[in-house]
C-alpha positions as CSV (number, residue, x, y, z in Angstrom):
1,M,-92.1,-54.4,57.8
2,S,-92.9,-58.2,60.1
3,G,-90.4,-60.8,60.4
4,A,-86.9,-61.0,61.1
5,S,-84.4,-58.5,58.3
6,I,-81.1,-60.0,57.4
7,F,-77.7,-57.8,56.0
8,I,-75.6,-59.2,53.5
9,S,-72.3,-57.4,53.0
10,V,-70.9,-57.3,49.6
11,A,-67.4,-56.2,48.7
12,A,-66.9,-55.8,44.8
13,Y,-63.9,-55.3,42.7
14,C,-63.9,-54.4,39.4
15,D,-66.8,-56.9,39.4
16,P,-68.6,-57.1,36.3
17,M,-70.9,-59.5,37.9
18,L,-71.9,-57.4,40.2
19,A,-75.3,-56.6,39.3
20,F,-76.4,-59.9,39.0
21,T,-75.2,-61.0,42.4
22,L,-77.6,-58.4,43.8
23,A,-80.2,-59.6,41.7
24,S,-79.4,-63.1,42.6
25,A,-79.7,-62.4,46.1
26,R,-83.2,-60.6,45.8
27,A,-84.4,-63.3,43.7
28,Q,-83.6,-65.9,45.8
29,A,-84.9,-64.4,49.1
30,R,-88.6,-65.7,50.2
31,H,-88.9,-62.4,51.4
32,P,-87.2,-59.3,49.6
33,E,-88.7,-56.8,51.5
34,R,-86.5,-58.1,54.7
35,V,-83.2,-58.3,52.7
36,F,-80.9,-55.2,53.4
37,I,-77.0,-55.6,51.2
38,G,-74.2,-53.3,52.1
39,V,-72.0,-53.2,48.6
40,V,-68.3,-51.8,48.9
41,E,-68.4,-51.3,45.0
42,Q,-64.3,-51.1,44.5
43,T,-64.4,-49.8,40.5
44,F,-62.5,-47.3,38.2
45,A,-64.2,-43.7,37.8
46,G,-67.3,-43.8,36.2
47,Q,-67.9,-47.2,35.8
48,G,-69.3,-47.3,39.2
49,L,-73.0,-49.4,38.9
50,H,-76.4,-47.5,39.2
51,L,-79.5,-48.7,40.5
52,N,-82.5,-46.9,39.5
53,D,-85.1,-49.2,40.8
54,E,-87.4,-48.5,44.0
55,W,-85.9,-51.8,45.6
56,S,-82.6,-50.8,45.4
57,G,-82.9,-47.7,46.8
58,E,-84.6,-48.8,49.9
59,H,-82.4,-52.0,50.3
60,L,-79.1,-51.0,49.2
61,R,-76.0,-49.1,50.7
62,W,-73.3,-48.2,49.1
63,T,-69.6,-47.1,49.5
64,R,-67.7,-46.8,46.5
65,V,-64.0,-46.4,46.4
66,D,-61.8,-46.2,43.4
67,A,-60.1,-49.0,42.4
68,L,-56.5,-47.6,43.0
69,E,-57.4,-46.9,46.6
70,A,-58.6,-50.5,47.6
71,R,-56.5,-52.2,49.9
72,G,-57.8,-55.8,49.3
73,P,-61.0,-57.8,50.5
74,C,-60.9,-58.0,54.0
75,W,-60.9,-54.3,54.1
76,A,-63.5,-54.1,51.9
77,R,-65.6,-56.4,53.9
78,S,-64.9,-54.6,57.2
79,L,-66.4,-51.1,55.7
80,A,-69.5,-53.3,53.9
81,T,-69.8,-54.3,57.1
82,A,-70.3,-50.9,58.7
83,L,-73.7,-50.4,56.8
84,Y,-75.0,-52.7,59.2
85,Q,-78.0,-51.2,60.6
86,G,-79.4,-53.5,63.2
87,E,-80.9,-55.8,61.4
88,D,-81.3,-59.3,62.9
89,G,-79.5,-61.4,60.7
90,L,-76.0,-60.7,58.6
91,C,-74.2,-62.5,56.2
92,I,-71.2,-61.9,54.6
93,S,-70.5,-62.8,51.2
94,T,-67.6,-65.2,50.3
95,P,-67.4,-65.6,46.9
96,T,-64.7,-68.6,45.9
97,P,-62.1,-67.5,43.0
98,G,-63.6,-68.4,39.7
99,S,-67.6,-69.0,40.8
100,S,-70.2,-67.8,39.5
101,P,-72.6,-65.6,41.7
102,S,-75.3,-67.9,41.5
103,R,-72.8,-70.5,43.8
104,L,-72.3,-67.0,45.8
105,K,-71.7,-68.6,49.5
106,F,-73.0,-66.4,52.4
107,H,-72.5,-67.1,56.1
108,A,-74.8,-66.3,58.6
109,F,-73.9,-64.6,61.7
110,A,-77.3,-64.1,63.6
111,R,-78.7,-64.9,66.9
112,G,-78.6,-68.7,67.7
113,V,-77.0,-69.4,64.3
114,A,-73.7,-71.1,63.9
115,P,-71.3,-69.1,61.7
116,T,-70.7,-72.2,59.0
117,S,-75.0,-71.8,58.5
118,P,-75.7,-70.9,55.2
119,C,-78.3,-67.8,54.7
120,H,-81.9,-68.0,54.6
121,L,-82.8,-65.2,52.9
């Protein structure tokens, strides 16, 4: 793989829009082969998202937590960030309450990039 890679951390709690959010991040990427996403899915047993396509198998990293054991969004974000494997850039998803996934904001933490810069996938 040539070019810079980027890691996006996503923490989701019983989120019916999680599949859309992940598909949206992939669709917006100029180079989806360089995008890796760490997902902490906090949901009830049997309700977890299962994506079986090749891209998801290679580019999504999962931690699943029972919703009853969830400890809040900051804890879930820290678990998601722990899925980072040395990509060139790191983005942390920060959805605004009530916002649609198409307006999901990402904050970039990359070499030479200010933390308030938007991610450029």
